[in-house]
C-alpha positions as CSV (number, residue, x, y, z in Angstrom):
1,M,16.5,-11.4,64.0
2,P,14.7,-14.7,64.8
3,A,12.1,-15.7,62.3
4,T,8.5,-15.4,63.4
5,S,6.6,-18.6,63.8
6,D,5.5,-19.9,60.3
7,A,1.9,-20.2,61.4
8,A,1.9,-16.6,62.7
9,I,2.8,-15.1,59.3
10,F,0.4,-16.9,57.0
11,K,-2.7,-19.0,57.6
12,R,-4.4,-21.1,55.0
13,E,-7.8,-19.6,54.3
14,T,-10.9,-21.2,52.7
15,K,-10.7,-18.6,49.9
16,P,-7.7,-16.8,48.5
17,L,-6.5,-13.7,50.3
18,A,-6.3,-10.5,48.2
19,T,-3.0,-9.1,49.4
20,L,-0.1,-9.6,51.8
21,S,-0.3,-8.0,55.2
22,P,2.2,-5.2,55.9
23,V,3.9,-7.5,58.5
24,A,4.4,-10.3,55.9
25,V,5.8,-7.9,53.3
26,A,8.2,-6.5,55.9
27,D,9.3,-10.0,57.0
28,I,10.0,-11.2,53.4
29,Q,11.8,-8.0,52.3
30,R,13.9,-7.9,55.4
31,A,15.0,-11.5,54.9
32,I,16.0,-10.7,51.3
33,D,17.9,-7.6,52.3
34,E,19.7,-9.4,55.1
35,Q,20.6,-12.3,52.8
36,R,18.5,-14.7,54.8
37,L,17.5,-16.3,51.6
38,L,16.2,-19.6,53.0
39,D,13.9,-17.7,55.3
40,A,12.7,-15.5,52.4
41,G,12.1,-18.5,50.3
42,R,10.1,-20.2,53.0
43,Y,8.0,-17.1,53.6
44,L,7.2,-16.8,49.9
45,N,6.3,-20.4,49.5
46,Q,3.9,-20.1,52.4
47,A,2.3,-17.1,50.8
48,F,1.9,-18.8,47.5
49,L,0.5,-21.9,49.2
50,A,-1.9,-19.8,51.2
51,G,-3.4,-18.7,47.9
52,I,-2.5,-15.0,48.3
53,K,-2.9,-13.1,45.1
54,D,-0.7,-10.1,45.3
55,P,1.7,-8.8,42.6
56,R,4.3,-8.0,45.3
57,L,4.8,-11.7,45.7
58,N,6.1,-11.9,42.1
59,L,8.3,-8.9,42.6
60,M,9.9,-10.3,45.8
61,D,10.2,-13.7,44.2
62,G,12.1,-12.0,41.4
63,N,14.4,-10.2,43.9
64,L,15.0,-13.5,45.8
65,N,15.9,-15.3,42.6
66,L,18.2,-12.4,41.6
67,A,20.0,-12.7,45.0
68,Q,20.4,-16.4,44.4
69,G,21.8,-16.0,40.9
70,H,18.8,-17.7,39.3
71,F,18.5,-15.1,36.5
72,Q,16.0,-16.7,34.2
73,A,13.7,-17.5,37.2
74,A,14.1,-13.8,38.2
75,L,13.2,-12.6,34.7
76,D,10.0,-14.8,34.7
77,A,8.9,-13.5,38.1
78,F,9.6,-9.9,37.1
79,A,7.6,-10.4,33.9
80,A,4.6,-11.5,36.0
81,A,5.1,-8.5,38.3
82,E,5.2,-6.1,35.4
83,K,1.6,-6.9,34.5
84,A,0.3,-5.1,37.6
85,P,0.5,-1.3,37.6
86,E,1.6,-1.0,41.2
87,T,4.7,-3.2,40.6
88,K,5.4,-2.4,37.0
89,D,8.2,0.1,37.5
90,A,10.0,-2.0,40.1
91,A,9.7,-5.1,37.9
92,L,11.3,-3.2,35.0
93,E,14.3,-2.3,37.3
94,G,14.6,-5.9,38.3
95,Q,14.5,-7.1,34.7
96,G,17.3,-4.7,33.7
97,I,19.5,-5.8,36.6
98,A,18.9,-9.5,35.9
99,L,19.8,-9.1,32.2
100,S,22.9,-7.1,33.2
101,L,24.1,-9.7,35.7
102,S,23.4,-12.6,33.3
103,G,25.7,-11.0,30.7
104,N,23.0,-9.7,28.4
105,A,24.4,-6.2,28.3
106,D,22.9,-5.1,25.0
107,K,19.4,-6.2,26.2
108,A,19.9,-4.7,29.6
109,L,20.7,-1.2,28.5
110,P,17.3,-0.2,27.0
111,V,15.5,-1.8,29.9
112,L,17.5,0.0,32.5
113,Q,17.1,3.3,30.6
114,A,13.3,2.7,30.6
115,A,13.4,1.8,34.4
116,V,15.1,5.1,35.4
117,A,12.8,7.1,33.0
118,A,9.8,5.5,34.8
119,N,11.2,6.0,38.2
120,P,14.2,8.5,38.6
121,A,14.7,7.3,42.2
122,A,15.4,3.7,41.1
123,W,19.0,3.7,42.4
124,R,19.7,0.1,41.7
125,A,18.8,0.6,38.0
126,W,21.1,3.7,37.9
127,N,23.9,1.7,39.5
128,A,23.5,-1.1,36.9
129,L,23.2,1.5,34.1
130,G,26.6,2.9,35.2
131,S,28.1,-0.6,35.0
132,A,26.6,-1.1,31.5
133,Y,28.1,2.2,30.3
134,D,31.5,1.2,31.8
135,G,31.4,-1.9,29.7
136,R,30.9,0.2,26.6
137,G,33.6,2.8,27.6
138,Q,31.0,5.5,27.7
139,W,32.6,7.3,30.6
140,A,30.5,10.5,30.6
141,E,27.3,8.5,30.7
142,A,28.7,6.1,33.3
143,T,29.7,9.1,35.5
144,A,26.3,10.7,35.2
145,A,24.5,7.4,36.0
146,Y,26.6,6.8,39.1
147,E,26.0,10.4,40.3
148,Q,22.3,9.7,40.1
149,A,22.8,6.3,41.9
150,V,24.8,8.0,44.7
151,A,22.2,10.7,45.2
152,T,19.1,8.5,45.2
153,S,20.6,5.8,47.4
154,D,22.1,8.2,49.9
155,G,25.5,7.0,49.1
156,A,25.0,3.2,49.3
157,A,28.2,1.3,49.7
158,I,27.8,-0.8,46.6
159,V,27.3,2.3,44.5
160,L,30.4,4.0,45.9
161,N,32.4,0.8,45.2
162,N,31.1,0.6,41.6
163,R,31.7,4.3,41.0
164,G,35.2,3.9,42.4
165,Y,35.9,1.0,40.0
166,S,34.6,3.1,37.1
167,R,37.0,5.9,38.1
168,L,39.8,3.3,38.3
169,L,39.1,2.3,34.7
170,Q,39.2,6.0,33.8
171,H,42.7,6.3,35.4
172,Q,41.3,8.6,38.2
173,R,43.0,6.7,40.9
174,D,42.8,9.2,43.7
175,L,39.1,9.7,43.2
176,A,38.7,5.9,43.1
177,V,40.5,5.4,46.4
178,A,38.2,8.0,48.0
179,D,35.2,6.1,46.8
180,F,36.5,2.7,48.1
181,V,37.3,4.2,51.5
182,A,33.8,5.8,51.7
183,A,32.2,2.5,50.7
184,L,34.1,0.7,53.5
185,R,33.1,3.3,56.0
186,K,29.5,2.6,55.1
187,K,29.9,-1.2,55.0
188,P,33.2,-2.4,56.5
189,D,32.6,-6.0,55.4
190,L,32.2,-5.1,51.7
191,A,34.9,-7.5,50.3
192,E,34.7,-6.0,46.8
193,A,35.6,-2.5,48.0
194,R,38.5,-3.8,50.1
195,T,39.9,-5.7,47.2
196,N,39.5,-2.7,44.9
197,L,41.1,-0.4,47.4
198,R,44.2,-2.7,47.5
199,L,44.2,-2.8,43.7
200,A,44.1,1.0,43.6
201,L,46.9,1.4,46.1
202,A,49.1,-1.1,44.2
203,M,48.4,0.8,40.9
204,G,49.8,3.9,42.6
205,G,52.9,2.0,43.6
206,D,51.9,1.7,47.3
207,Y,52.6,-2.0,47.4
208,E,53.2,-2.5,51.1
209,R,49.8,-1.0,52.0
210,A,48.2,-3.0,49.2
211,I,49.3,-6.3,50.8
212,A,49.2,-5.2,54.5
213,S,46.8,-6.6,57.1
214,G,45.8,-9.7,55.1
215,T,45.7,-13.1,56.9
216,A,48.2,-15.8,56.0
217,S,45.7,-17.5,53.7
218,E,45.0,-14.2,51.9
219,Q,48.6,-13.2,51.3
220,A,49.1,-15.1,48.0
221,A,46.0,-13.5,46.5
222,L,47.1,-10.0,47.7
223,L,50.6,-10.5,46.3
224,N,49.2,-11.8,43.0
225,N,46.8,-8.8,42.7
226,A,49.5,-6.3,43.7
227,G,51.8,-7.8,41.1
228,F,49.2,-7.6,38.4
229,A,48.5,-4.0,39.3
230,A,52.2,-3.2,39.2
231,A,52.4,-4.6,35.7
232,M,49.3,-2.6,34.6
233,H,51.3,0.7,35.2
234,G,54.5,-0.7,33.7
235,D,56.5,-1.4,36.9
236,Y,57.7,-4.8,35.7
237,A,60.5,-5.1,38.3
238,N,58.2,-4.8,41.3
239,A,55.5,-6.9,39.5
240,E,58.0,-9.8,39.1
241,Q,59.1,-9.5,42.7
242,L,55.5,-9.5,44.0
243,L,54.5,-12.4,41.9
244,N,57.5,-14.4,42.9
245,R,56.5,-13.8,46.5
246,A,53.0,-15.1,45.7
247,L,54.6,-18.2,44.1
248,A,56.7,-18.9,47.1
249,L,53.6,-19.4,49.2
250,K,52.5,-22.2,46.9
251,S,48.8,-21.6,47.6
252,E,45.8,-22.1,45.3
253,Y,47.0,-18.9,43.6
254,Y,50.2,-20.7,42.4
255,A,48.9,-21.3,38.8
256,V,47.5,-17.8,38.5
257,A,50.6,-16.1,39.8
258,S,52.7,-18.3,37.5
259,D,50.7,-17.3,34.4
260,N,50.9,-13.6,35.4
261,L,54.6,-13.9,35.9
262,K,55.0,-15.2,32.4
263,I,53.0,-12.3,31.0
264,V,55.1,-9.8,33.1
265,R,58.3,-11.2,31.8
266,A,57.1,-11.0,28.2
267,L,55.9,-7.4,28.6
268,S,59.2,-6.5,30.3
269,A,61.2,-8.0,27.5
270,R,59.1,-6.2,24.9
271,S,59.6,-2.9,26.8
272,E,63.3,-3.5,27.0
273,C,63.5,-4.2,23.2
274,G,61.5,-1.0,22.5
275,S,63.9,1.0,24.7
276,N,66.9,-0.4,22.9
277,A,65.4,0.3,19.5
278,A,64.8,3.9,20.5
279,R,68.4,4.6,21.4
């Protein structure tokens, strides 16, 4: 929706304002949620310049930096928000997610555990916790975390996608497909769920559906991914065929498909040697 006039949101006062107005909070959070990050940044800057002293500013600043991939800036903002009782729990959740996304999995785990202990409805923390457990191969813990994330988020698309990927890692392909389909029903433009669904279909040998409906520019990527998935479940003949089709398109995926084809041929040769030795 169009942004409200800058002057209508914040006005410079002769003395600092204590808190944000409900309208300002809603405008900033809506901008972050809708990925209108430039708008959100402008609103936050106006609030800081207006001298507003409200811990929710630090919290939303952390969320904005998180959305922009500025993880250290996000951690700094969440650390400031954690000092206020009213934003402490949400700041803890943000810290855990920032640590997880920045690759600090070992540090993220206890922070995320503390976040869900402080607020059992913190679905983003449960979702990140599931991903952290996936990375450790702790499947029971991952499954439990995703169940909490699904329940507390009312089945958010991103949670369904992540649970589906976890199930794919656990070789529960049919359940994974169901999750990816459910995620796309909730959010049809969720690219990660669509990619993961194609991967799951290819892992089940349904190669034509895995590569169907892609645009011409997407075909090389789809063929490469399907070939990789075929190799993952030992179907080296179809893997080689799919990768050769990707190579024929000579797109930016040429080098990736070429490398994958070398791996497939090596695996196929090793498998053939093993079969001959067993005779």
